LOKE-298751 format. One line per 10 residues: number of its first residue (from 1); for each residue x, y, z of N, C-alpha, C, O, CB. Coordinates in steps of 0.2 Angstrom, whole numbers, always signed. Glycine has a CB too. Example, Ala and Ser with C-alpha at 12.3 -4.5 7.8 and 13.67 -1.06 7.14 Angstrom:
1> +66/-28/+39/+62/-22/+39/+66/-16/+39/+71/-17/+42/+57/-22/+45; +64/-11/+35/+68/-5/+36/+64/+0/+39/+67/+6/+40/+70/-3/+29
//
This chain:
1> -10/-1/-17/-14/+4/-20/-10/+6/-26/-4/+7/-26/-15/+10/-15; -14/+8/-31/-11/+11/-37/-7/+17/-36/-2/+19/-39/-16/+12/-42; -9/+21/-31/-6/+28/-30/+1/+27/-27/+6/+30/-29/-10/+32/-25; +2/+22/-23/+9/+20/-20/+13/+18/-26/+19/+20/-26/+8/+15/-15; +11/+14/-30/+15/+11/-36/+17/+17/-40/+22/+17/-42/+11/+6/-39; +12/+21/-42/+13/+27/-47/+18/+32/-44/+23/+34/-47/+7/+30/-48; +18/+33/-37/+22/+38/-34/+29/+35/-34/+34/+38/-35/+20/+40/-27; +30/+28/-32/+36/+25/-32/+39/+25/-38/+45/+26/-39/+35/+18/-29; +36/+24/-44/+38/+24/-50/+41/+31/-52/+47/+31/-55/+33/+22/-56; +38/+36/-50/+40/+43/-51/+47/+44/-47/+52/+47/-50/+35/+48/-49
11> +47/+42/-41/+53/+42/-37/+59/+38/-40/+65/+41/-40/+52/+39/-30; +58/+32/-43/+63/+28/-46/+66/+32/-52/+72/+32/-53/+60/+21/-47; +61/+34/-56/+63/+38/-62/+67/+44/-60/+73/+45/-63/+57/+41/-66; +65/+48/-55/+69/+54/-53/+76/+51/-51/+81/+54/-52/+65/+57/-47; +76/+46/-46/+82/+44/-44/+87/+41/-49/+93/+43/-49/+81/+38/-39; +84/+37/-54/+88/+34/-59/+91/+39/-64/+97/+38/-67/+84/+29/-63; +87/+44/-65/+90/+50/-70/+96/+53/-67/+100/+56/-71/+84/+55/-71; +97/+53/-60/+102/+56/-57/+108/+51/-55/+113/+53/-52/+100/+60/-51; +107/+45/-56/+111/+40/-55/+112/+39/-47/+118/+38/-45/+118/+41/-58; +107/+40/-43/+107/+40/-36/+106/+33/-33/+107/+32/-27/+102/+45/-33
21> +104/+28/-37/+103/+21/-34/+109/+19/-30/+108/+15/-26/+101/+17/-40; +115/+20/-33/+121/+18/-29/+121/+20/-22/+124/+17/-18/+127/+21/-33; +117/+25/-20/+117/+28/-13/+111/+25/-9/+111/+27/-3/+117/+36/-13; +107/+22/-13/+100/+20/-9/+100/+13/-7/+96/+9/-9/+95/+21/-14; +105/+11/-3/+105/+5/+0/+101/+5/+6/+99/+10/+8/+112/+2/+2; +99/-1/+9/+94/-1/+15/+96/+3/+21/+92/+7/+23/+93/-8/+17; +102/+3/+23/+105/+6/+28/+104/+14/+27/+102/+18/+32/+112/+5/+30; +106/+16/+21/+106/+24/+20/+99/+26/+19/+98/+32/+21/+110/+25/+14; +95/+22/+16/+88/+24/+16/+84/+25/+23/+81/+29/+25/+84/+19/+12; +86/+20/+27/+84/+20/+34/+86/+26/+38/+83/+29/+42/+85/+14/+38
31> +93/+27/+37/+96/+33/+40/+93/+40/+38/+91/+44/+41/+103/+34/+39; +91/+40/+31/+88/+46/+28/+81/+47/+31/+79/+53/+33/+88/+45/+21; +77/+42/+32/+71/+42/+36/+72/+46/+42/+68/+50/+44/+67/+36/+36; +76/+43/+46/+78/+45/+53/+80/+53/+53/+77/+57/+57/+83/+41/+56; +84/+55/+48/+86/+62/+48/+81/+66/+46/+80/+72/+49/+92/+62/+43; +77/+64/+41/+71/+68/+39/+66/+69/+45/+63/+74/+45/+68/+65/+33; +65/+63/+49/+60/+64/+54/+63/+69/+59/+59/+72/+62/+60/+57/+58; +69/+69/+60/+72/+74/+65/+71/+81/+62/+69/+86/+66/+80/+73/+66; +71/+82/+56/+70/+89/+53/+63/+90/+54/+61/+96/+55/+72/+89/+45; +58/+85/+53/+51/+86/+55/+50/+89/+62/+46/+93/+63/+47/+80/+53
41> +53/+85/+66/+53/+87/+74/+55/+94/+75/+52/+98/+79/+57/+83/+78; +60/+96/+71/+63/+103/+72/+58/+108/+70/+58/+114/+73/+69/+104/+67; +54/+107/+66/+48/+112/+64/+44/+114/+70/+41/+119/+70/+44/+109/+58; +43/+109/+74/+39/+110/+80/+43/+113/+86/+40/+115/+91/+35/+104/+82; +49/+113/+86/+54/+115/+92/+52/+122/+94/+53/+127/+90/+61/+114/+90; +51/+123/+100/+50/+129/+103/+43/+133/+100/+43/+139/+101/+56/+134/+102; +39/+129/+98/+33/+132/+95/+27/+129/+99/+27/+124/+102/+32/+131/+88; +21/+132/+98/+15/+130/+101/+13/+123/+97/+16/+122/+91/+9/+135/+100; +9/+119/+99/+8/+112/+96/+6/+113/+89/+9/+109/+85/+2/+109/+100; +2/+117/+87/+0/+117/+80/+3/+123/+76/+1/+124/+70/-8/+117/+79
51> +7/+126/+79/+10/+132/+75/+16/+130/+71/+22/+130/+74/+12/+137/+81; +15/+128/+65/+20/+125/+61/+19/+128/+54/+13/+129/+51/+20/+117/+61; +25/+129/+50/+24/+131/+43/+22/+125/+39/+26/+120/+38/+32/+134/+41; +16/+126/+36/+13/+120/+32/+17/+119/+26/+18/+113/+25/+6/+122/+30; +20/+123/+23/+24/+122/+17/+30/+118/+19/+32/+113/+16/+27/+128/+14; +34/+119/+25/+39/+115/+27/+37/+109/+30/+41/+104/+29/+43/+119/+33; +31/+108/+33/+28/+102/+35/+27/+97/+29/+29/+91/+29/+22/+103/+39; +25/+100/+24/+23/+96/+18/+30/+93/+15/+30/+88/+13/+20/+100/+12; +35/+98/+15/+42/+96/+12/+45/+90/+16/+47/+85/+13/+46/+101/+12; +45/+91/+23/+48/+85/+27/+44/+79/+27/+47/+74/+26/+48/+88/+34
61> +37/+79/+27/+33/+73/+26/+35/+70/+19/+35/+64/+19/+26/+75/+27; +35/+74/+14/+37/+71/+7/+43/+67/+7/+44/+62/+4/+37/+77/+2; +48/+70/+11/+55/+67/+11/+54/+60/+14/+57/+55/+12/+60/+72/+14; +51/+60/+20/+50/+54/+24/+47/+49/+20/+49/+43/+20/+46/+56/+31; +41/+51/+17/+37/+46/+13/+41/+43/+7/+41/+38/+6/+30/+49/+11; +45/+48/+4/+49/+46/-2/+54/+41/+0/+54/+36/-4/+52/+52/-5; +58/+42/+5/+63/+37/+7/+59/+30/+9/+62/+25/+8/+67/+40/+13; +54/+31/+13/+50/+25/+15/+48/+21/+9/+48/+15/+9/+44/+27/+20; +45/+24/+4/+43/+21/-2/+48/+17/-5/+48/+12/-8/+39/+25/-6; +54/+21/-6/+60/+18/-9/+63/+12/-5/+65/+7/-8/+65/+23/-10
71> +63/+12/+1/+65/+7/+5/+60/+1/+5/+62/-5/+4/+65/+9/+13; +54/+2/+5/+49/-4/+4/+50/-7/-3/+50/-13/-4/+42/-1/+5; +51/-3/-8/+52/-5/-15/+58/-9/-16/+58/-15/-19/+52/+1/-20; +63/-7/-12/+69/-11/-12/+69/-18/-10/+72/-23/-12/+75/-7/-8; +64/-19/-5/+63/-25/-2/+57/-29/-4/+54/-34/-2/+63/-24/+6; +54/-26/-10/+48/-29/-13/+42/-30/-8/+39/-35/-8/+50/-36/-16; +41/-25/-4/+36/-25/+1/+30/-21/-2/+31/-15/-5/+38/-22/+8; +24/-23/-1/+18/-20/-3/+15/-15/+2/+14/-18/+8/+12/-25/-5; +15/-9/+1/+14/-4/+6/+7/-5/+9/+6/-5/+15/+14/+3/+3; +2/-6/+5/-5/-7/+8/-5/-13/+12/-8/-13/+18/-10/-8/+2
81> -2/-18/+10/-2/-25/+14/+1/-24/+21/-1/-26/+26/+1/-30/+10; +7/-21/+21/+11/-20/+27/+7/-16/+32/+8/-17/+38/+18/-18/+26; +4/-10/+30/+0/-6/+34/-6/-9/+37/-7/-9/+43/-2/+1/+30; -9/-13/+32/-15/-17/+35/-13/-22/+40/-17/-23/+45/-19/-20/+29; -8/-25/+39/-5/-30/+43/-4/-27/+50/-5/-30/+55/+1/-34/+41; -1/-21/+50/+1/-18/+56/-5/-16/+60/-5/-16/+66/+6/-12/+55; -10/-13/+56/-16/-11/+59/-19/-17/+63/-22/-17/+69/-21/-8/+54; -19/-23/+60/-22/-29/+63/-18/-31/+69/-21/-33/+74/-22/-35/+58; -12/-31/+69/-8/-32/+75/-9/-27/+80/-10/-29/+86/+0/-32/+73; -10/-21/+79/-11/-16/+84/-18/-17/+87/-20/-15/+92/-11/-9/+81
91> -23/-19/+82/-30/-20/+85/-30/-26/+90/-34/-25/+95/-35/-22/+79; -26/-31/+89/-26/-36/+94/-22/-34/+100/-24/-36/+106/-22/-42/+91; -17/-30/+99/-13/-28/+105/-17/-22/+109/-16/-22/+115/-6/-25/+102; -20/-18/+106/-23/-12/+109/-31/-13/+107/-33/-9/+103/-20/-5/+107; -34/-17/+111/-41/-18/+109/-45/-12/+112/-43/-8/+116/-44/-24/+113; -51/-11/+109/-56/-6/+111/-57/-6/+118/-58/-1/+121/-62/-6/+106; -58/-12/+120/-60/-13/+127/-55/-10/+132/-56/-8/+138/-62/-20/+129; -49/-11/+130/-43/-8/+134/-42/-1/+134/-38/+2/+137/-37/-12/+133; -45/+2/+129/-44/+9/+128/-48/+14/+132/-47/+20/+132/-46/+11/+120
//
């Protein structure tokens, strides 16, 4: 999708202006996703299911998506394709009849 490409280009521009590419190897991007996911989980800790600060939720999701987009770009993966492929795999694995 054009949106993924445009956002990824913005992320790369931001990263490169700060000379952060040196820190964005695959391992560290994967770790960053995991750490940001833990921060996302923390927003819900000891709260009711939907009782979350929407501003902080947006920030943590943005961090996760940003690192995921950078990791996909690093490996020349097309976001739309890999998501569609995974949906197809899940559709075979978890058929409607079994649900």
